[in-house]
C-alpha positions, -999 to 999 in steps of 0.1 A, spaced: 0 0 0 13 34 -10 -6 64 5 7 97 -7 -9 128 8 22 149 3 47 153 -26 71 129 -42 95 147 -65 128 144 -83 146 114 -98 127 82 -106 99 64 -88 94 28 -97 64 5 -88 81 -29 -85 60 -52 -64 51 -85 -82 14 -83 -77 -10 -56 -65 3 -23 -52 -25 -1 -39 -20 36 -45 -40 64 -30 -38 98 -14 -44 135 -21 -8 143 -28 12 147 -61 39 126 -77 62 146 -99 91 121 -102 96 100 -133 73 71 -127 76 36 -141 53 6 -137 76 -24 -139 68 -58 -153 48 -78 -129 35 -48 -109 -3 -42 -108 -5 -7 -95 -41 -2 -84 -57 31 -75 -80 31 -45 -87 68 -47 -83 96 -72 -46 103 -77 -25 130 -94 8 127 -113 26 159 -123 20 195 -114 20 211 -148 52 230 -140 80 204 -141 78 180 -170 78 144 -159 69 110 -173 49 78 -168 62 46 -184 40 15 -186 65 -13 -191 57 -46 -208 41 -68 -183 32 -39 -160 -4 -28 -153 -19 5 -141 -55 -2 -129 -75 29 -120 -108 11 -114 -136 36 -110 -112 63 -100 -95 92 -119 -58 94 -125 -50 130 -134 -18 137 -152 -6 173 -157 25 179 -179 33 142 -180 46 122 -210 30 87 -210 45 59 -230 48 21 -231 29 -10 -241 19 -21 -206 -17 -23 -196 -40 4 -185 -75 -5 -173 -105 13 -158 -140 3 -149 -172 24 -151 -165 60 -142 -127 55 -141 -104 73 -165 -71 89 -173 -75 127 -172 -49 148 -190 -42 184 -183 -17 210 -195 9 199 -220 7 161 -219 15 133 -243 -1 99 -244 16 73 -266 2 39 -258 -3 5 -273 -34 -17 -278 -33 -27 -241 -47 7 -231 -81 -6 -222 -93 23 -201 -110 56 -209 -92 89 -217 -104 124 -209 -85 155 -223 -95 180 -196 -76 212 -206 -45 223 -225 -31 202 -253 -25 165 -253 -5 149 -281 -13 113 -286 -9 81 -306 -19 45 -302 -51 28 -293 -77 37 -266 -100 7 -261 -123 27 -238 -140 60 -244 -124 93 -254 -137 126 -242 -122 160 -252 -137 188 -231 -144 224 -243 -113 244 -247 -90 213 -247 -71 199 -277 -61 164 -287 -33 166 -313 -24 133 -329 1 151 -352 11 126 -379 4 95 -359 -23 69 -360 -49 71 -333 -77 46 -327 -106 49 -303 -127 17 -299 -151 32 -274 -175 61 -275 -161 95 -287 -173 128 -272 -156 159 -285 -165 193 -272 -131 208 -280 -106 202 -308 -92 170 -323 -65 178 -349 -38 160 -369 -14 170 -396 -17 137 -414 -24 99 -409 -57 85 -397 -79 89 -367 -102 59 -364 -134 60 -344 -149 26 -336 -174 34 -309 -212 31 -310 -217 68 -303 -198 98 -317 -209 131 -302 -190 160 -319 -198 194 -306 -163 207 -314 -140 204 -344 -122 175 -359 -96 186 -384 -67 174 -406 -57 140 -420 -83 113 -423 -112 101 -401 -124 65 -404 -157 52 -391 -148 16 -383 -173 -1 -360 -188 -34 -372 -224 -23 -368 -241 10 -363 -224 42 -352 -245 72 -343 -230 105 -353 -245 136 -337 -236 170 -323 -233 207 -333 -196 206 -344 -179 200 -377 -155 175 -393 -130 188 -419 -109 156 -419 -115 135 -450 -141 110 -436 -146 74 -447 -172 49 -436 -154 15 -438 -168 -18 -448 -191 -33 -422 -199 1 -406 -232 19 -407 -230 56 -398 -265 69 -388 -270 105 -381 -284 114 -346 -286 151 -356 -277 174 -384 -239 174 -389 -212 192 -409 -185 174 -428 -161 185 -455 -162 153 -475 -174 117 -471 -165 84 -489 -186 53 -482 -166 22 -489 -181 -9 -504 -199 -27 -476 -203 5 -457 -236 24 -452 -247 60 -447 -281 65 -430 -290 101 -425 -324 91 -411 -345 123 -407 -314 145 -403 -293 165 -428 -257 159 -436 -239 191 -447 -209 188 -471 -187 218 -478 -158 203 -497 -151 215 -532 -158 193 -563 -178 162 -555 -177 158 -517 -197 126 -516 -180 95 -530 -177 57 -527 -195 25 -538 -212 19 -505 -249 21 -497 -263 56 -497 -301 52 -502 -328 78 -494 -302 102 -479 -304 139 -470 -275 160 -483 -269 197 -484 -240 212 -504 -228 243 -485 -193 249 -497 -175 281 -507 -163 268 -540 -183 251 -568 -196 217 -560 -211 187 -579 -239 164 -568 -230 127 -566 -252 109 -592 -239 73 -590 -265 46 -590 -258 36 -554 -270 71 -542 -306 82 -539 -319 113 -523 -348 120 -501 -337 156 -495 -311 176 -515 -300 210 -503 -282 238 -523 -265 264 -500 -235 276 -521 -231 310 -537 -205 295 -560 -230 271 -574 -239 234 -574 -241 213 -605 -262 182 -612 -242 164 -639 -266 135 -646 -302 124 -640 -314 122 -604 -348 122 -586 -354 140 -553 -381 121 -535 -391 145 -507 -376 179 -506 -353 201 -527 -340 230 -506 -327 261 -524 -311 281 -496 -285 301 -516 -268 301 -549 -276 287 -583 -284 250 -588 -272 241 -623 -296 212 -628 -298 212 -666 -323 187 -678 -314 162 -652 -336 169 -621 -369 151 -615 -391 157 -585 -413 128 -572 -450 132 -569 -457 151 -536 -422 164 -533 -416 200 -520 -393 227 -534 -383 249 -504 -367 282 -515 -350 310 -497 -325 327 -519 -313 298 -541 -324 294 -577 -331 267 -602 -314 272 -635 -338 249 -654 -373 238 -649 -374 204 -633 -394 174 -645 -424 168 -623 -437 133 -617 -470 146 -604 -479 175 -581 -455 194 -559 -455 218 -530 -436 250 -529 -424 264 -495 -408 299 -493 -386 302 -461 -358 323 -447 -351 361 -445 -345 369 -482 -370 391 -502 -373 374 -536 -394 371 -568 -407 337 -577 -391 318 -605 -392 284 -623 -396 266 -590 -433 277 -591 -453 257 -616 -473 280 -640 -497 252 -650 -531 249 -632 -528 214 -619 -492 208 -607 -491 229 -576 -506 213 -545 -497 235 -516 -481 270 -515 -464 278 -482 -451 312 -470 -428 307 -441 -406 337 -444 -389 355 -415 -400 389 -403 -409 414 -431 -395 393 -460 -417 392 -491 -422 370 -521 -435 386 -553 -452 366 -580 -437 364 -615 -467 345 -629 -503 334 -622 -503 305 -598 -531 280 -590 -531 264 -556 -550 231 -556 -542 222 -520 -534 245 -490 -524 281 -492 -505 284 -459 -493 318 -448 -472 316 -416 -445 342 -421 -438 372 -445 -460 385 -472 -469 371 -507 -473 399 -532 -494 397 -563 -492 423 -591 -515 439 -617 -506 411 -641 -504 381 -618 -526 368 -590 -532 337 -569 -559 314 -580 -572 289 -554 -590 259 -569 -623 245 -556 -603 220 -536 -580 247 -521 -580 259 -485 -563 288 -468 -545 297 -435 -531 331 -426 -530 359 -401 -520 395 -395 -483 382 -394 -486 367 -429 -510 375 -457 -513 382 -494 -507 417 -504 -529 418 -535 -555 396 -551 -569 361 -545 -594 344 -568 -612 314 -554 -632 288 -573 -664 276 -556 -683 244 -564 -720 239 -559 -732 253 -525 -747 229 -500 -784 221 -496 -800 252 -480 -819 228 -457 -787 224 -438 -782 261 -432 -793 278 -399 -814 308 -409 -807 326 -377 -769 322 -380 -748 353 -384 -714 353 -401 -687 361 -376 -652 366 -391 -630 336 -385 -653 322 -357 -677 298 -373 -666 265 -387 -672 259 -424 -695 230 -416 -718 253 -395 -719 279 -422 -733 251 -444 -705 260 -468 -679 234 -463 -656 241 -492 -679 270 -501 -667 291 -472 -633 307 -478 -611 332 -459 -592 356 -482 -561 363 -461 -553 396 -479 -542 431 -472 -521 460 -485 -486 472 -476 -502 493 -449 -523 467 -432 -541 434 -429 -577 434 -442 -590 399 -448 -624 389 -461 -645 358 -455 -669 346 -482 -697 321 -479 -713 313 -512 -750 307 -510 -759 304 -546 -740 298 -579 -710 280 -592 -679 299 -603 -652 322 -589 -650 351 -565 -621 375 -565 -611 398 -536 -585 426 -538 -582 452 -510 -569 488 -515 -561 517 -493 -578 551 -496 -612 560 -509 -626 550 -543 -617 576 -568 -647 596 -580 -670 582 -554 -677 615 -538 -675 600 -503 -664 622 -474 -628 612 -464 -635 625 -429 -663 599 -424 -652 571 -447 -630 541 -440 -597 546 -457 -599 512 -473 -620 494 -498 -623 460 -514 -627 452 -551 -650 422 -555 -655 403 -588 -680 374 -590 -683 350 -620 -711 326 -617 -717 335 -581 -752 351 -575 -754 353 -537 -729 352 -509 -724 362 -473 -693 383 -467 -673 397 -438 -645 423 -439 -619 431 -413 -601 464 -414 -573 481 -395 -582 505 -368 -557 530 -383 -580 533 -413 -609 547 -393 -609 585 -397 -609 606 -365 -641 623 -375 -660 591 -383 -686 574 -360 -675 538 -366 -707 523 -352 -727 541 -379 -706 528 -408 -726 515 -438 -716 494 -468 -713 514 -500 -714 495 -533 -696 513 -561 -701 499 -596 -686 515 -626 -677 546 -606 -712 551 -592 -724 545 -557 -754 522 -562 -761 508 -527 -759 521 -491 -768 494 -466 -762 489 -429 -740 459 -420 -758 428 -407 -732 429 -380 -705 455 -370 -680 447 -343 -661 479 -336 -638 461 -311 -625 436 -336 -631 459 -367 -653 433 -385 -683 442 -407 -705 415 -420 -733 414 -446 -754 382 -449 -782 371 -473 
């Protein structure tokens, strides 16, 4: 038994007992330490070697064993070498601090934690490896193998040679740079974390790397017999050229190209894409035919897709500031989702035909807008959750009879929506005493089902939606709001709402309607509770009628038949 609660310094300190030598104590050993053949030096408490000031060493001789059990051996400024055995049990580990080196053989069966400073290393760690935030493991030009789990919150770097990760779990919240990184486990390895890997990564035969989160790599090669499984997550690749390679299995994967130099999409037969992302101002090229099954994401930069891109039926094109250079081939209907903070004009990502767009989604950030460059027909859902969609005098949004809408004051159409309505329901199902209340009555109660529609519209100065319930007729109904007072109407600006709606019916003979207006549009001299509807046709005021309902608190006026 060796209990050191003080300091042992200078010269050499050898552990020589043939058999177990128990080592414990709160002191520090700064002498040159050697575990000789036959000695089984066993920690019975946490122990510290080195003080980080005077460099010292720890040699594990052939036949010698250092067993830390569930304890922690902290080494600070120590050079560790030798092919003797190092073992630990659950919770036990070798912790390095300061400027330390670890050069060990395959008999190192314990766990290693790089706590702070820079540790240089080579050899094999059969247990787990943890690099804490702010710490660095530098394997220089040496081979380094970790057979247990790898957790990196700091930096792992090398100038050349290979770092091999064979554990079931690789959590990388830091950076892994230089040389090569091999995924070698026979079975599944989970790669996750918020960090990045700029080493040239390879999935070896027999290993399946499955993403547990989105992750950033520079390049990845999947060897024959290896498998990449991105699951529901995204693998980002920023290497120049073609950053994805290899003859291994890469089916239904999610890849985003986000480099700074031009990149090329891998189009080999062993690669299929669920999601393909373009996030590169220098451009990404698709050199041969490929189908995207679920989602094409145009975040930034041109996608030089030529005549090679096909989108599967039901797929989505999600666009921020990226652009398609050629119209894709559509296997059926698609959805278009506008996201991000960029203000843009629509392009060839938006089908101009009447039957190929299912849902149109506005999911922009803040005040970002999207302006139409063509008429667009929505056959599914018009979903407005962020930003504004702007129509023009030449182009508007058509919503088919099957279409629905969702929106709010935070996201609406600045301009015109035209909705197609089918045959109205049997009047016997309509409650005669019912009043139309904006946004408060389900379609089924209005008797309208698909014949009730909310036009989530407004102008640049405010949100002013309209709700229409068609009572009679089959055809279309168009709503377009405007600010100010109808020119030539002769209405008194001091008593007239500074907003009006242009309504056009085709085939619709009777409808209930509700308008919501901004409070800012109510003139100071007006008595809001006395507002009336004014119908102006061909420049003439033809009808003055009191609203069926007027809620001055919510600024909603209704007129029912």
